[in-house]
C-alpha positions in Angstrom: -27.6 -19.2 -46.6 -28.0 -22.9 -46.1 -29.4 -24.3 -43.3 -26.4 -25.8 -42.8 -23.9 -23.0 -42.8 -26.5 -21.4 -40.4 -26.0 -23.6 -37.9 -22.8 -23.8 -38.4 -22.5 -20.2 -37.6 -24.4 -20.4 -35.0 -22.5 -23.4 -33.3 -19.2 -21.2 -33.8 -20.8 -18.4 -32.1 -21.9 -20.4 -29.3 -18.6 -21.9 -28.8 -16.3 -18.9 -28.7 -19.6 -17.1 -26.0 -18.9 -19.5 -24.0 -15.2 -19.4 -23.9 -15.0 -16.2 -23.2 -17.6 -16.5 -20.1 -15.4 -19.3 -18.9 -12.7 -17.8 -19.2 -13.3 -14.5 -17.9 -15.5 -16.0 -14.8 -12.4 -17.6 -13.3 -11.0 -14.4 -12.7 -13.9 -12.0 -12.3 -15.9 -11.1 -9.3 -13.8 -9.5 -6.7 -13.5 -6.8 -4.4 -10.9 -5.4 -2.1 -10.1 -2.3 0.1 -7.6 -0.4 0.9 -6.5 2.3 2.7 -4.5 5.0 0.4 -2.8 7.7 2.4 -2.0 10.3 -0.2 -3.7 11.2 -3.5 -3.1 9.7 -6.8 -3.8 9.1 -10.1 -5.6 6.5 -12.0 -5.3 7.2 -15.9 -5.6 10.8 -16.3 -8.0 11.3 -13.5 -6.5 12.8 -9.7 -8.3 10.4 -6.8 -7.8 11.9 -3.0 -6.7 9.8 -0.1 -9.0 7.9 1.8 -10.8 4.4 1.6 -11.7 2.9 -1.5 -13.4 -0.3 -2.6 -11.6 -1.7 -5.5 -13.4 -4.4 -7.8 -13.5 -5.7 -11.2 -15.8 -8.1 -13.3 -13.7 -8.1 -15.9 -10.1 -9.3 -16.7 -9.0 -6.2 -17.6 -11.0 -3.3 -15.8 -10.5 -2.6 -12.4 -12.8 -0.2 -10.6 -11.7 2.2 -7.5 -14.7 3.4 -5.7 -13.7 6.2 -2.8 -16.1 5.3 -0.3 -16.2 9.1 0.8 -16.7 11.0 -2.4 -18.8 7.9 -4.0 -16.5 8.8 -6.6 -16.0 5.7 -9.8 -12.8 5.3 -11.6 -11.8 2.9 -14.2 -8.4 1.3 -14.7 -7.4 -1.0 -17.8 -4.9 -3.2 -17.2 -3.4 -6.3 -18.3 -2.0 -9.7 -16.9 1.9 -9.1 -16.0 2.3 -12.2 -13.6 0.8 -14.9 -11.2 -1.2 -14.4 -8.4 -0.2 -14.1 -4.6 -1.7 -15.1 -1.7 -4.4 -13.1 0.0 -1.7 -12.0 3.1 0.4 -10.6 0.2 -1.9 -8.7 -1.7 -1.0 -5.0 -2.5 -1.6 -2.3 -4.8 1.1 -0.4 -6.6 1.9 3.2 -7.3 4.8 4.7 -8.4 6.0 8.3 -7.1 7.6 10.3 -9.5 8.0 14.4 -10.0 5.6 14.6 -6.6 2.6 12.6 -8.1 2.0 9.0 -7.1 0.3 7.1 -10.1 -1.4 3.8 -10.1 0.6 0.9 -11.8 -0.8 -2.3 -10.9 -2.2 -4.9 -8.6 -0.2 -7.9 -7.5 -3.8 -10.3 -6.2 -5.1 -13.9 -5.6 -6.5 -13.5 -9.7 -2.5 -12.8 -10.7 -0.7 -9.7 -10.9 -2.2 -7.1 -13.0 -0.5 -3.7 -14.7 -1.9 -0.2 -16.4 -1.5 0.1 -19.8 1.0 3.4 -19.0 3.5 1.0 -17.2 6.1 3.1 -15.2 7.7 0.0 -14.0 9.2 -1.5 -17.0 11.5 1.5 -17.2 10.9 3.2 -13.6 12.2 6.6 -14.5 15.4 7.7 -12.3 14.2 9.1 -8.9 11.1 7.4 -9.1 9.8 5.2 -6.0 7.4 2.1 -5.9 4.7 2.3 -3.0 2.9 -0.6 -1.9 -0.6 -0.7 -0.4 -1.5 -3.8 1.6 -5.7 -5.0 0.2 -7.7 -6.7 1.9 -10.1 -9.2 -0.2 -13.8 -8.8 0.8 -15.3 -10.7 -1.8 -13.5 -13.4 -4.0 -14.4 -15.8 -6.1 
C-alpha cells in the first residue's frame, strides 16, 4: 500500500468515526426515572413492578435498571417520531393477553420503539398504557 493510499484510508476512517461520535452524542447520555406499577416484559425478560432508572448511552439501546433488585435489562429500539417536552415524556407499554410489554418511549431525544413493535398493528383487545418519566440527567 502506498503512503498516499494509507493516508486516504486513515482520513476516511477518522472522518467516519467523528461523524458517528457526533451524531450519537446528540442523543445519548441521559437517564430518567419511572415508577412502573405492574410486572412487564422487556424483550423476552420479565421485569418486576417497581422504581426504575431508564437510561441510554447509545441511540438504539435503552437500559432498564430496577432500583430494588438491581437487575438491568436492555431494549433495542429505533427512531419512531419527534421529541416531546419533558413534561410530556412517557414510557409506553401494551397490555395484551394479560401481559404488559414495553414497546417504546416518547422522550426529549425523540420517540423510540422496540423492534417487536406492537403499536404498528395493535392486536384486537390490546390496550396502550403510558407511564410518565422524569428526566434526571439529559444532554
